[in-house]
FIKOLZA-1660 file (N, C-alpha, C; in steps of 0.1 Angstrom, whole numbers, plus 5000, padded with zeros to 4 digits):
% residues 88
   i   px   py   pz ch aa at
   1 5007 4987 4999  A  M  N
   1 5000 5000 4999  A  M CA
   1 5010 5014 4998  A  M  C
   2 5022 5011 4999  A  T  N
   2 5030 5023 5000  A  T CA
   2 5029 5029 4987  A  T  C
   3 5025 5026 4975  A  S  N
   3 5022 5032 4963  A  S CA
   3 5011 5041 4965  A  S  C
   4 5000 5036 4971  A  F  N
   4 4989 5045 4976  A  F CA
   4 4993 5056 4982  A  F  C
   5 5000 5052 4995  A  S  N
   5 5003 5064 5003  A  S CA
   5 5012 5074 4996  A  S  C
   6 5021 5070 4989  A  H  N
   6 5029 5081 4982  A  H CA
   6 5021 5089 4971  A  H  C
   7 5011 5084 4964  A  I  N
   7 5002 5092 4956  A  I CA
   7 4993 5101 4963  A  I  C
   8 4988 5095 4975  A  R  N
   8 4978 5104 4981  A  R CA
   8 4986 5114 4989  A  R  C
   9 4998 5115 4992  A  C  N
   9 5006 5123 4999  A  C CA
   9 5009 5133 4990  A  C  C
  10 5014 5129 4975  A  L  N
  10 5015 5139 4965  A  L CA
  10 5002 5147 4961  A  L  C
  11 4989 5139 4962  A  S  N
  11 4979 5147 4958  A  S CA
  11 4974 5156 4969  A  S  C
  12 4977 5153 4981  A  A  N
  12 4975 5163 4991  A  A CA
  12 4985 5177 4990  A  A  C
  13 4997 5173 4988  A  K  N
  13 5010 5184 4987  A  K CA
  13 5005 5193 4975  A  K  C
  14 5000 5189 4964  A  Y  N
  14 4996 5197 4954  A  Y CA
  14 4983 5201 4951  A  Y  C
  15 4975 5198 4962  A  N  N
  15 4960 5200 4961  A  N CA
  15 4954 5194 4949  A  N  C
  16 4955 5182 4945  A  C  N
  16 4950 5177 4933  A  C CA
  16 4943 5164 4938  A  C  C
  17 4929 5164 4939  A  P  N
  17 4921 5153 4945  A  P CA
  17 4924 5140 4935  A  P  C
  18 4924 5130 4941  A  M  N
  18 4926 5117 4934  A  M CA
  18 4916 5107 4940  A  M  C
  19 4901 5108 4938  A  P  N
  19 4891 5100 4942  A  P CA
  19 4893 5086 4939  A  P  C
  20 4899 5082 4926  A  A  N
  20 4903 5069 4921  A  A CA
  20 4911 5061 4933  A  A  C
  21 4919 5069 4933  A  I  N
  21 4930 5063 4945  A  I CA
  21 4925 5063 4960  A  I  C
  22 4915 5071 4962  A  D  N
  22 4910 5070 4975  A  D CA
  22 4902 5059 4976  A  D  C
  23 4894 5056 4966  A  V  N
  23 4884 5044 4966  A  V CA
  23 4890 5031 4968  A  V  C
  24 4902 5029 4956  A  A  N
  24 4911 5020 4957  A  A CA
  24 4917 5016 4969  A  A  C
  25 4921 5025 4976  A  H  N
  25 4929 5024 4990  A  H CA
  25 4918 5019 4999  A  H  C
  26 4906 5024 5001  A  Q  N
  26 4897 5020 5008  A  Q CA
  26 4893 5005 5006  A  Q  C
  27 4892 4999 4995  A  H  N
  27 4888 4986 4992  A  H CA
  27 4899 4976 4996  A  H  C
  28 4912 4982 4995  A  L  N
  28 4923 4974 5000  A  L CA
  28 4925 4974 5015  A  L  C
  29 4919 4983 5023  A  I  N
  29 4920 4982 5037  A  I CA
  29 4907 4973 5041  A  I  C
  30 4896 4972 5033  A  T  N
  30 4885 4963 5035  A  T CA
  30 4888 4950 5032  A  T  C
  31 4898 4946 5023  A  A  N
  31 4901 4934 5019  A  A CA
  31 4909 4928 5031  A  A  C
  32 4919 4937 5036  A  R  N
  32 4928 4933 5046  A  R CA
  32 4919 4930 5059  A  R  C
  33 4910 4938 5062  A  A  N
  33 4902 4936 5074  A  A CA
  33 4895 4922 5072  A  A  C
  34 4889 4919 5062  A  I  N
  34 4882 4907 5059  A  I CA
  34 4892 4895 5060  A  I  C
  35 4904 4896 5054  A  H  N
  35 4915 4887 5054  A  H CA
  35 4919 4882 5069  A  H  C
  36 4921 4894 5077  A  L  N
  36 4924 4891 5089  A  L CA
  36 4914 4883 5098  A  L  C
  37 4900 4889 5095  A  K  N
  37 4889 4882 5103  A  K CA
  37 4890 4868 5102  A  K  C
  38 4891 4862 5088  A  E  N
  38 4890 4850 5083  A  E CA
  38 4903 4842 5090  A  E  C
  39 4913 4849 5090  A  K  N
  39 4924 4843 5094  A  K CA
  39 4924 4840 5111  A  K  C
  40 4921 4848 5118  A  N  N
  40 4916 4850 5132  A  N CA
  40 4905 4838 5134  A  N  C
  41 4896 4837 5125  A  E  N
  41 4886 4826 5127  A  E CA
  41 4891 4812 5127  A  E  C
  42 4903 4810 5119  A  G  N
  42 4908 4797 5116  A  G CA
  42 4906 4791 5102  A  G  C
  43 4901 4801 5095  A  K  N
  43 4898 4796 5081  A  K CA
  43 4909 4795 5070  A  K  C
  44 4908 4788 5061  A  E  N
  44 4920 4788 5051  A  E CA
  44 4921 4801 5043  A  E  C
  45 4932 4807 5044  A  V  N
  45 4935 4819 5039  A  V CA
  45 4948 4820 5032  A  V  C
  46 4950 4828 5021  A  V  N
  46 4964 4829 5014  A  V CA
  46 4972 4837 5024  A  V  C
  47 4987 4835 5025  A  S  N
  47 4995 4841 5033  A  S CA
  47 4995 4856 5031  A  S  C
  48 4995 4862 5019  A  T  N
  48 4994 4876 5017  A  T CA
  48 4986 4880 5007  A  T  C
  49 4980 4891 5007  A  L  N
  49 4970 4899 4998  A  L CA
  49 4977 4904 4985  A  L  C
  50 4973 4903 4974  A  G  N
  50 4981 4912 4964  A  G CA
  50 4971 4922 4959  A  G  C
  51 4972 4927 4946  A  W  N
  51 4965 4938 4943  A  W CA
  51 4951 4931 4941  A  W  C
  52 4947 4921 4940  A  S  N
  52 4936 4916 4937  A  S CA
  52 4925 4918 4950  A  S  C
  53 4933 4924 4960  A  G  N
  53 4923 4927 4972  A  G CA
  53 4913 4938 4968  A  G  C
  54 4918 4944 4959  A  I  N
  54 4907 4957 4955  A  I CA
  54 4894 4951 4951  A  I  C
  55 4895 4939 4943  A  I  N
  55 4883 4932 4941  A  I CA
  55 4873 4926 4952  A  I  C
  56 4882 4923 4961  A  A  N
  56 4874 4919 4975  A  A CA
  56 4868 4928 4981  A  A  C
  57 4874 4939 4984  A  G  N
  57 4867 4949 4988  A  G CA
  57 4855 4957 4981  A  G  C
  58 4858 4957 4966  A  T  N
  58 4844 4960 4958  A  T CA
  58 4834 4949 4961  A  T  C
  59 4836 4937 4962  A  R  N
  59 4827 4928 4963  A  R CA
  59 4820 4926 4977  A  R  C
  60 4827 4931 4987  A  A  N
  60 4823 4933 5001  A  A CA
  60 4813 4946 5001  A  A  C
  61 4816 4957 4994  A  G  N
  61 4808 4968 4994  A  G CA
  61 4795 4965 4986  A  G  C
  62 4796 4956 4978  A  A  N
  62 4784 4952 4970  A  A CA
  62 4775 4940 4978  A  A  C
  63 4777 4937 4989  A  G  N
  63 4772 4929 4998  A  G CA
  63 4774 4912 4995  A  G  C
  64 4786 4909 4988  A  L  N
  64 4790 4899 4984  A  L CA
  64 4800 4893 4994  A  L  C
  65 4803 4881 4995  A  D  N
  65 4814 4877 5002  A  D CA
  65 4827 4881 4994  A  D  C
  66 4836 4886 5001  A  G  N
  66 4848 4891 4996  A  G CA
  66 4858 4881 4987  A  G  C
  67 4859 4869 4994  A  F  N
  67 4870 4859 4986  A  F CA
  67 4861 4846 4982  A  F  C
  68 4850 4843 4984  A  D  N
  68 4844 4831 4980  A  D CA
  68 4833 4832 4972  A  D  C
  69 4834 4831 4959  A  R  N
  69 4820 4831 4950  A  R CA
  69 4810 4821 4951  A  R  C
  70 4814 4811 4956  A  N  N
  70 4803 4801 4960  A  N CA
  70 4794 4803 4967  A  N  C
  71 4795 4814 4977  A  K  N
  71 4785 4820 4986  A  K CA
  71 4777 4830 4979  A  K  C
  72 4777 4833 4966  A  D  N
  72 4771 4842 4961  A  D CA
  72 4756 4838 4958  A  D  C
  73 4747 4847 4957  A  A  N
  73 4734 4841 4951  A  A CA
  73 4733 4839 4937  A  A  C
  74 4724 4829 4934  A  T  N
  74 4725 4824 4920  A  T CA
  74 4712 4828 4914  A  T  C
  75 4712 4831 4900  A  V  N
  75 4699 4833 4895  A  V CA
  75 4691 4823 4889  A  V  C
  76 4680 4821 4891  A  V  N
  76 4671 4811 4885  A  V CA
  76 4660 4813 4878  A  V  C
  77 4655 4807 4869  A  E  N
  77 4644 4808 4861  A  E CA
  77 4632 4802 4867  A  E  C
  78 4621 4808 4870  A  L  N
  78 4610 4802 4879  A  L CA
  78 4602 4794 4870  A  L  C
  79 4599 4797 4856  A  C  N
  79 4591 4791 4847  A  C CA
  79 4595 4792 4834  A  C  C
  80 4592 4784 4825  A  A  N
  80 4595 4786 4813  A  A CA
  80 4588 4795 4803  A  A  C
  81 4575 4797 4808  A  R  N
  81 4565 4804 4800  A  R CA
  81 4569 4820 4803  A  R  C
  82 4576 4827 4814  A  C  N
  82 4578 4838 4814  A  C CA
  82 4593 4841 4819  A  C  C
  83 4598 4852 4814  A  P  N
  83 4612 4855 4817  A  P CA
  83 4614 4859 4831  A  P  C
  84 4608 4854 4841  A  C  N
  84 4611 4860 4855  A  C CA
  84 4623 4853 4862  A  C  C
  85 4632 4861 4867  A  L  N
  85 4646 4854 4871  A  L CA
  85 4643 4861 4887  A  L  C
  86 4651 4851 4894  A  W  N
  86 4650 4854 4909  A  W CA
  86 4663 4851 4913  A  W  C
  87 4668 4858 4925  A  L  N
  87 4680 4856 4931  A  L CA
  87 4676 4848 4944  A  L  C
  88 4684 4836 4945  A  I  N
  88 4685 4828 4957  A  I CA
  88 4696 4826 4964  A  I  C
% end
């Protein structure tokens, strides 16, 4: 996260807002928190997080599990006669 810290420091120094960097930084912090929580619960986790943690933070922000796609809701078609789709 040192790259983010450096960019954020420069943006503050030169009064140049960088909202995309701020959001990506927040997603990485969220991913780190989820990772530490799962590690403390004894779940199997990777040893270190990479830049893919941005995706985990984004998924968590959307209400999905940060690291496990198998826990996501699935879309099913209820009947063949109408195009009704439901999340379960």
